[in-house]
C-alpha positions as CSV (number, residue, x, y, z in Angstrom):
1,X,-2.2,79.1,37.4
2,X,0.4,79.3,34.6
3,X,2.1,76.4,33.0
4,X,5.4,77.4,34.6
5,X,3.6,77.3,38.0
6,X,2.3,73.8,37.2
7,X,5.8,72.6,36.3
8,X,7.2,74.1,39.6
9,X,4.5,72.3,41.6
10,X,5.2,69.0,39.8
11,X,9.0,69.3,40.4
12,X,8.6,70.2,44.1
13,X,9.8,67.3,46.3
14,X,10.8,65.1,43.4
15,X,14.2,63.6,43.0
16,X,16.9,65.4,41.1
17,X,16.9,65.1,37.3
18,X,18.8,62.1,35.8
19,X,20.5,62.3,32.4
20,X,23.2,59.8,33.2
21,X,22.7,56.0,33.4
22,X,24.8,52.9,33.9
23,X,22.5,50.1,32.6
24,X,19.2,50.9,34.2
25,X,20.7,52.7,37.2
26,X,20.4,56.5,37.2
27,X,23.1,58.8,38.4
28,X,21.3,62.0,39.4
29,X,22.4,65.6,39.0
30,X,22.5,65.9,42.8
31,X,25.1,63.1,42.9
32,X,27.1,64.7,40.2
33,X,27.0,68.1,42.0
34,X,28.1,66.4,45.3
35,X,31.0,64.7,43.5
36,X,32.1,68.0,41.8
37,X,33.7,69.3,45.0
38,X,36.4,66.7,44.4
39,X,37.0,67.8,40.8
40,X,37.8,71.5,40.9
41,X,38.1,73.2,37.5
42,X,38.0,76.7,36.1
43,X,34.8,76.0,34.2
44,X,31.8,74.3,35.9
45,X,31.1,72.1,32.9
46,X,34.6,70.7,33.1
47,X,34.1,69.9,36.8
48,X,30.7,68.4,36.0
49,X,32.2,66.2,33.3
50,X,35.0,65.0,35.5
51,X,32.6,64.2,38.3
52,X,30.3,62.3,36.0
53,X,33.2,60.2,34.6
54,X,34.4,59.4,38.2
55,X,30.9,58.2,39.2
56,X,30.5,56.1,36.1
57,X,33.9,54.5,36.5
58,X,33.1,53.7,40.1
59,X,29.8,52.1,39.2
60,X,31.3,50.1,36.3
61,X,34.0,48.7,38.6
62,X,31.5,48.0,41.4
63,X,29.3,46.0,39.0
64,X,32.3,44.0,37.6
65,X,33.5,43.2,41.2
66,X,30.0,41.9,41.9
67,X,29.7,39.9,38.6
68,X,33.1,38.2,39.2
69,X,32.3,37.5,42.9
70,X,35.3,39.4,44.2
71,X,33.5,41.3,46.9
72,X,35.0,40.5,50.3
73,X,37.8,38.4,48.8
74,X,40.5,40.9,49.8
75,X,41.1,42.4,53.2
76,X,41.0,46.2,53.2
77,X,44.4,47.9,53.5
78,X,44.7,50.8,55.9
79,X,41.9,53.3,55.5
80,X,40.6,51.4,52.5
81,X,36.9,50.4,52.5
82,X,35.8,46.9,51.6
83,X,34.4,48.2,48.3
84,X,37.8,49.8,47.5
85,X,39.6,46.6,48.3
86,X,37.3,44.7,45.9
87,X,38.2,47.3,43.1
88,X,41.9,47.0,43.9
89,X,41.7,43.2,43.6
90,X,39.8,43.5,40.3
91,X,42.4,45.8,38.8
92,X,45.3,43.7,40.0
93,X,43.6,40.7,38.3
94,X,42.5,42.3,35.1
95,X,45.3,44.9,34.4
96,X,48.6,43.3,33.7
97,X,51.8,45.0,34.9
98,X,54.3,45.3,32.1
99,X,57.8,46.2,32.9
100,X,59.4,48.1,30.0
101,X,62.4,46.4,28.3
102,X,65.9,47.8,28.3
103,X,65.5,48.6,24.6
104,X,62.3,50.5,25.4
105,X,64.0,52.6,28.1
106,X,67.1,53.3,25.9
107,X,64.8,54.4,23.0
108,X,62.9,56.8,25.2
109,X,66.3,58.1,26.6
110,X,67.7,58.8,23.1
111,X,64.5,60.6,22.0
112,X,64.3,62.8,25.2
113,X,68.0,63.6,26.0
114,X,67.3,67.3,26.2
115,X,64.6,66.9,28.8
116,X,66.6,64.4,31.0
117,X,69.0,66.9,32.7
118,X,70.0,67.8,36.2
119,X,68.0,70.7,37.6
120,X,69.0,74.2,36.7
121,X,70.4,76.2,39.7
122,X,70.6,79.9,40.4
123,X,72.3,81.9,43.2
124,X,70.0,84.8,44.1
125,X,70.0,87.8,46.4
126,X,66.8,89.9,46.9
127,X,65.3,92.8,48.8
128,X,61.6,92.2,49.7
129,X,59.4,95.3,49.8
130,X,56.5,93.7,51.6
131,X,52.9,94.6,50.7
132,X,49.7,92.7,51.4
133,X,48.1,91.2,48.3
134,X,44.8,93.0,48.9
135,X,46.3,96.5,49.6
136,X,46.6,98.1,46.2
137,X,48.1,101.4,47.5
138,X,50.8,99.5,49.4
139,X,51.6,97.4,46.4
140,X,51.9,100.4,44.1
141,X,54.2,102.1,46.6
142,X,56.3,98.9,46.9
143,X,56.6,98.6,43.1
144,X,57.7,102.3,42.8
145,X,60.2,101.9,45.7
146,X,61.6,98.8,43.9
147,X,62.1,100.7,40.7
148,X,63.9,103.4,42.6
149,X,66.3,101.0,44.4
150,X,67.0,99.2,41.1
151,X,68.0,102.6,39.5
152,X,70.4,103.3,42.4
153,X,71.9,99.8,42.5
154,X,72.7,99.9,38.8
155,X,74.9,102.8,39.5
156,X,76.2,101.5,42.8
157,X,75.9,97.6,42.9
158,X,78.1,97.3,46.0
159,X,75.2,99.0,48.0
160,X,73.0,95.8,47.7
161,X,73.8,94.4,51.1
162,X,73.3,97.8,52.8
163,X,70.0,98.3,51.0
164,X,68.9,94.8,52.0
165,X,69.6,95.6,55.6
166,X,67.8,98.9,55.4
167,X,64.7,98.1,53.3
168,X,64.1,94.4,53.1
169,X,61.2,92.7,54.9
170,X,62.8,89.3,54.6
171,X,64.9,87.7,57.3
172,X,67.6,87.2,54.7
173,X,68.4,91.0,55.1
174,X,70.9,90.0,57.8
175,X,72.8,88.0,55.2
176,X,72.8,90.8,52.6
177,X,69.6,89.4,51.0
178,X,71.2,86.1,50.2
179,X,68.8,83.3,49.3
180,X,71.7,81.0,48.2
181,X,71.4,78.3,45.5
182,X,67.9,77.6,44.4
183,X,66.3,75.0,42.1
184,X,62.9,75.2,40.5
185,X,60.0,74.6,42.9
186,X,61.9,75.7,46.1
187,X,60.2,79.1,46.4
188,X,56.7,80.6,46.1
189,X,55.5,79.5,42.6
190,X,55.0,82.9,41.1
191,X,58.4,84.1,42.3
192,X,60.0,80.9,41.1
193,X,58.6,81.2,37.6
194,X,59.9,84.7,37.1
195,X,63.4,84.3,38.6
196,X,64.2,81.3,36.4
197,X,63.5,83.5,33.3
198,X,66.1,86.1,34.3
199,X,69.6,86.5,33.1
200,X,72.6,87.0,35.4
201,X,72.7,90.4,37.0
202,X,70.1,92.8,38.3
203,X,66.5,92.3,37.2
204,X,65.5,95.3,35.2
205,X,62.1,95.5,37.1
206,X,60.7,94.6,40.5
207,X,59.6,91.0,40.6
208,X,56.1,90.6,42.0
209,X,54.9,87.9,44.4
210,X,52.1,87.4,46.9
211,X,54.5,88.9,49.5
212,X,55.1,92.2,47.7
213,X,57.8,93.2,45.2
214,X,61.4,92.0,45.1
215,X,64.6,93.7,43.9
216,X,66.5,90.7,42.5
217,X,70.1,90.0,41.6
218,X,70.9,86.7,39.9
219,X,74.6,86.2,40.7
220,X,75.1,82.9,39.0
221,X,73.0,80.6,36.7
222,X,74.1,77.0,36.1
223,X,72.3,75.0,33.5
224,X,71.7,71.4,34.5
225,X,74.0,68.9,32.8
226,X,72.6,66.1,30.6
227,X,72.2,62.9,32.7
228,X,73.6,59.6,31.7
229,X,71.3,56.7,31.0
230,X,72.1,54.7,34.1
231,X,71.1,57.7,36.3
232,X,67.6,57.9,34.8
233,X,66.9,54.4,33.8
234,X,64.7,53.6,36.8
235,X,62.7,56.9,36.4
236,X,62.2,56.1,32.7
237,X,61.0,52.6,33.4
238,X,58.5,53.8,36.0
239,X,57.2,56.4,33.6
240,X,56.8,54.0,30.7
241,X,55.2,51.4,32.9
242,X,52.6,53.9,34.2
243,X,51.9,55.0,30.6
244,X,51.2,51.4,29.5
245,X,49.1,50.8,32.6
246,X,47.0,53.9,32.0
247,X,46.4,52.9,28.3
248,X,45.3,49.4,29.3
249,X,43.0,50.7,32.0
250,X,41.3,53.0,29.5
251,X,40.9,50.1,27.1
252,X,39.5,48.0,30.0
253,X,37.0,50.7,31.0
254,X,35.8,51.1,27.4
255,X,35.0,47.4,27.5
256,X,33.0,47.7,30.7
257,X,31.2,50.8,29.3
258,X,29.9,48.7,26.4
259,X,29.1,45.7,28.7
260,X,27.0,47.8,31.0
261,X,25.6,50.3,28.5
262,X,26.5,53.8,29.8
263,X,24.2,56.5,28.5
264,X,24.5,60.3,28.9
265,X,28.2,60.5,29.5
266,X,29.1,61.4,26.0
267,X,26.6,64.3,26.0
268,X,28.0,65.6,29.3
269,X,31.6,65.5,28.0
270,X,30.5,67.2,24.8
271,X,29.2,70.1,26.7
272,X,32.6,70.4,28.5
273,X,34.4,70.7,25.1
274,X,31.9,73.0,23.4
């Protein structure tokens, strides 16, 4: 029998390989693979690295809860398990909540004025030429029909309501294709991304979405005004507090990683960035 055959015979029925350890406790590839379903990513090595990190953090916190005798000291809240309650108690005890000062908030506000604005708004009409996402022929026909309608509407813009009633597959056709005032995030994501890049007037091309192709008219575009400090102070404070807490948590976990001697995680993360 070949060497490969011998290896296969030896591997049969054995536990999954282990390259990751917290102290002397192994975390198997099978456990990582099971955890990966909760860490979707475009590349499997990224998903594997995220799953490995999550398992390591969970074990580090479990060990520290056990070392400090915190298990069972806090009653589980809602759907929380006893183990999760212990971890919550640990983090509440070890990670200090730091509320940002007024000066911190004002400094952030001055440095980010352009980002702290009311939402942009647009008033839109459309004609939906419906086509299933998996029907290539229907989508090509819808795109061509959209281009034809755009050409006619450029010459006769007052026909829009009539064309909406005749051609649109959206219930808005009864209102002349009116979608009203929209802010970012209120429509299908791919449609939303495109319409907020348009200028006022007719779009020069049919806008594609999962529903088909849209003939679009942006009738008005209002850029959000800059917000005053008092209107965003609470939001800034929450953001800065979260940033500080995340940094302190990372520092705390690095300390636990050294205390309990994690091995193999750096190699797994290196493969994800290669």
